N, C-alpha and C positions, 0 to 999 in steps of 0.2 A: 081831878082826870078819871077818864073814862077807860080803864082797865081790866085786862081778869087774867089773875096769878094762878099758876099750875105750881104746885112742887111736885118735881118727880124723883129726889130721895130725901132721906130724913134727914132734917136740918132744923136748928134752934137758932132764930135769927137772936135771940138774945143772949145766949151763951156765944155767938160770935161778936157782936156786938161790944160785950164785955170782956171780950180778949183784950190780952197786953199785946198780942204777935203783931206784926204787920198785917195788914189785911188789905186784899185786893178782889174787886169783882172783875171777872173777866167776861168779855162778850163772847160767847163761843157760838160758831156757826155747825161744828161739826165739821169741819175743814181742819188741813193741815195747819195754815196758817196760826187759827187761833190755839189749836193742840199744843203745836208747838212755842206760842207766847204761856201757854198756863205751864207747860213742863218747865220752862227758861224761870219763871215765878216761884216754883216748887222748888228748884233748885239753890233760891235765895232766901227760903226760908217763910214766903211768905204764905199766909193762912188765904186760902182760893173760897169764892164760890162762883160756879158759872153760872152766867143768866144766857136764855136765848130771846129772842124777838120776833114772835109769831105777827108777820105781814100778811100772810096769804089767807083766804077765806078758813073758817074753821075746821074743815074737810080735808085740810090740805098742811099740816104742818110736819114733815118728815125731817127739816131742820130740825127741830125740838129732838125727835128722836134722834138723830144721829148725834146732835149734840151731848142730848142724856147719857147715851153709850159710851161715848168717850169720858165724861165727867164721872161713871160708873169704874172703868178702868183704871181712871187717876185719884179714884177714891175721894173725889173733891164733892161738896153736895151741888144741886143743879136747880134751877126754878125756871119758867120759861112767863112772857106775860105778850097776850096776846092783845095787841094794838092796832090791828087791821082797821078800825075805822079812822082812828087817828092819821095811820099810813097812807089811806087811800085817799083822803083830804088833804093834806100834806104835801104828799111826793105823787103818787101814781096821777090825778087828775089834773095838777099844775104841768106835770110832764107831759102830758097828751097835748093839754090845751096850746101848749108853749108851742108845738110846732105849728097849729092853724095860725101862729102872730107872728111867723117867720123866725122863730127863734131856734138855737138850739141847746137843749136843755141840759144840765149836769146832773142828772139825779143820786148820782152817789155823792159829789158832793152836799147837794142839798139834805139828804138823810144823814152824814155826818153831823151836820150843822143842827138840826134841826130834829131827829130822833134818835141817833145812836149817843150822841154828848148834849142832848138836849130832854128831848121828852123820855126817852130810859133813864136815864142819869136820875131826874125827878122822880122817878118811880124808886126807882134803886134805894134813894136818900128818905122816901116815905116808908120804904121799908127795914133799912137797916142804919140808920141813922147817916151819921156826914164823915165818920172815921175809918174812909178807905181810900182806897187809890183804885181809879178805873182801867183796865186792859185791855188790850185787843192786840189784834195779827197784824196791823198795818205797819207797814214799812216806812217806816218816820223816826223821827227820836223828840226828844227833849232832854234839852242843855240846860244845865244851871251856870250860870255865869254872874258874878259880882250878886248874890239872892237873889235874881231874876233867873225865871225860868221861861226858855225859848221854844217854841216848835221849829225844829229843824228837818232840812233833806234826810233821807235814809243812805247809808253808805251803800246798799245796792242801786246804783240809777236807775237800772232797768226798772226795777219794780219800786222805787220810791211814787209816795202817794201822800207826800206832803201837800201836794196841790190841791186833793181831794178835800185836805183837814184845814183850808184856811180859813173857813167861819166859823170854828170853835171861840167857843166865850174865853178870852183872854183871862178872866180871872178863873175856869177852871183844866188851862193848863200844868199847873203846879200838879195837880191831881192825878195826872194821867202817867199811863207806863205804855211805851212801845217798844217791847223786849227784842224784837225781832230788826230794831233798826240797825243794830251793828251789823246783821249778818250778811255776806257777800253773794250772796244766789239764792233763789229756789232750793236747787238741789240740797244746799247745807239745813235748809228746813227741813226738807224730806228725810235727810241721813238722820238728823236729832231726834223727830218722829219715829222712823224706823229702828232706829236704835234701841227704844223701850219697846220693840216687838207690838206696837201699835198699827193695827190694819188700814188705820186712816191715812197711814204712811203714803200707800198707793190713790189715793183719790184725787182724781183728775180736776182741772182747774175751770172753771165755766168762764167763759167768755164773754156770755150773756145777763144783759140786765136782771138783776135777781127775783123781779117780780114779773117780767117778761111772762108771757102764753107760751105754748107748745108751737104756735106758729110765730116766735117772736115779736121784740116790740114792735116792730114797724106795722104790725096786724093791730096794736092797739092804738095806732095815731093816724090810722087813715081813714076813722070812719068821717064821712060828710066830706071826704075830699073830692074836687072836682076839677076837671080840666081846664086847662086855660094857656096862657101864651108864654114863650120864652123867645124874649126880646135881645139885641146888644145893647151897649150903652148909650147907640143913639136913637135906638126906638126902634129899629127895624125888626118885623118880626120875622123869627127862625125856626118855628115850628111850634109845639102843643107839648105841654107838659100835662103828668098826669094827676098833680093833685101836691100843693105845695108842703105839704105833709112827709113827702118822700124825700125832699132835698134840704140840704146843709149849704152853708156859704166853705166854697173852696171844692166842692165836688164836682169832679169832671166825667166819671163815666154812668152810665143809665141816663143821660139826657135825651137821646133818641133824635139827634138833629145831627144832619153831613155838615161837614166843615172840613178845609183845606187844613187847619191846624187846631189844636185841641184846643176846647173852649172850657171856662170854669163857672159855676156861679158865683156870683160877686154881691146880688143883693137879691130879697127875698119880699115881693111887695103885695102883705095881705091884703091891703086895701082895692087893690085891682089886681089879685089873683094872679100875679103877672111875678115869671122867673127871668134873671138880667145875668146874663153872661159876659166873658170877655175873655183874652188871652191871660195867660198866666202873669203875664208882666205885669199886665193892669190891677192884679187880684192883691198887690202889695201894699201896704199900711203902714203909715209912719205913727199916727197919732191914736193913742185909745183912750175911750171915756168910759168910766166905771163907777157904778152906782152901788149902791147897800155895802158900801165900806165896812170891812171887819179890820179893826187895827189889832195888830197883837203887841208892837214892839212901837208904842208910840213916840220913846226917844230918837227913833230912826227917822220919823215922817214929818218933813219939811220941804217946801217949796224949793226945788233944784237940786233936791237930794238926788242921788245917781242910787240904782238898784239893779238888780238880774231879774226881769220880768220873764213869766209864761203865760202864754195864752191858751195852753193845751197842754195837756199834762205828757204826752210824750215828746221829747227833743229836750235838748238845752235850753237853759233861758239865754236871755239876750240883754244885753246893756239898754238901760233906758233911764229915761229922771222923770221926775214930778214937775208938771210944767203950768199945772191948776190943781187946786184944791181946798175942798169946802167941805162943808160938816158929813154930807152923805153921796160927795163925788169928786172924785180922782181924776186928772188927766195927766197921761205921761207921753212920750217920745221916747221913741226907738231909736238909738243911733244907726240902726241897719233896717232898713221899712221890713216887715213880717207878712208872710204869707195869711191873708183869709181869714184875719179875725173873726169869730163868730156871736152876734148877740145872744146871749144867754149862755154861754162859757165864763171861767172865771179868769181874771186877771191877776196874777201872783206877786208881789214883789218879794225877791230875796235879796239879806245883805251879803258881803263877800262872807262872810262866814255860812253861806246857807241855811241861814234862819230867817223863818219868815216874820217879813214885817207887818204886811197888810195883805187882804184879799179882798175882790169885789166881783160882782157881776157886770160883765163886758155888755155896756149900751149901745155904743155907735163908734166907728172910726174915720180916720181921713188918711189922704195921701200927703 
């Protein structure tokens, strides 16, 4: 594996591997959530090591400095791993190219699957062995029931991040800790960090994609974009768009066309460089096809099985059932049509207990 390790504090990995204490590797970003996760684990007498992934170029690793500072205050060892090239190839470049293909990518889900709980985990095992848990500041839960471990939604509905975690390998679920999963608000998290006198408690929460440059992620995906037609579903020309990379399904604002009634993007056709718009009512779909399926709870996955499905991170899941199933593709029908499912986003299926049964990448949808 191509990576560079930098230790920012004294740490004897052999002593840690041989320790009889409960051990956890905490993915530290230097922010409030990962700091709170570490504090909760220290309270439970875990022996901790902090790790930070460096995903920017080697001259811009402020996250490492912040995380190292927090770990120093918590008196836990810390090291960083520079995986810039791998992250660029696995996450950044596919993210940028997805928009030119008419897709709406989900880089956080891809990163969790391929990097945080994939590559970074593998690197940590190379260094530390396998006798440890991996902990993060995600708002989700791992629930043990009848000797099975399930990924489940967090208690805090507004912060729940289980949607972004549905691609994690099932075999790694038993070794994951989500200490924030039972917290009910972000303020509760801040209060925990604040109570320990840590200045990071007041750090603002970033709403931008972590690898976006100073001009925002749109500037990263607009290269090569060329204007093209905006049409309605009958093929009538309505105006001109500025490049398909600037649009996503369900979008209403920024179309730049005059209409008596609001219009929404319902299709992006890269082969003809065309944006198709329609009324809101016509943008609803009942059937969703997803591929790249990751099954976390196979005992629940059967033809005709009922679930609560989500097609985007925000909002409540909606009742649906499986109507077609193969090795790498699943098709579900929602009881009530849902608005503008976007290819590239995740379809995540929850059981009635809010366990994640499976997740996949939305491929297409039908009325």
